[in-house]
N, C-alpha and C positions, 0 to 999 in steps of 0.2 A: 432767211437772209435779210440783212439790214439794207434798206434802200438808201444809198447815199444821196444827199441833196446836192444841188449844183455847187454850193459853197465848198463842201468837203471834196468833191471831185476835182474842182479847180485847184484847191490847195494841194491835193495829191499830185496833180500834173506839174504844178510849180515846183514841188519838192523834188520830183523825179528829174525835172530839167536842171534844177540846181545841183543835184548830186552828180548828174552826168557831166555838167559843165565843170564841176570841181575835179572830177576824175580826169577829164581832158587836160585841165590846167596842170594837175600833178604830173601827168604823163609827159607833157611838153617840158615842164620844169625839170623832170628827170633827164630827158634827152639833152636839154641844154647843159645840165650839170655834168653828164657823162662825156660831153665833148663831141656829140654827134654833129652838132652845128658849130662852125668855127666863129662863135660870137660870145662875148662875155655879157653877163647880165648887168 
């Protein structure tokens, strides 16, 4: 097994956080577009 150094591990964590944040953004954007919230963008 390859032992990841701290740099690689930190990069992986940042990538995971970025993907999750993007998914949440898309989810909220979809809710806004479908009219769940009565607000216009």
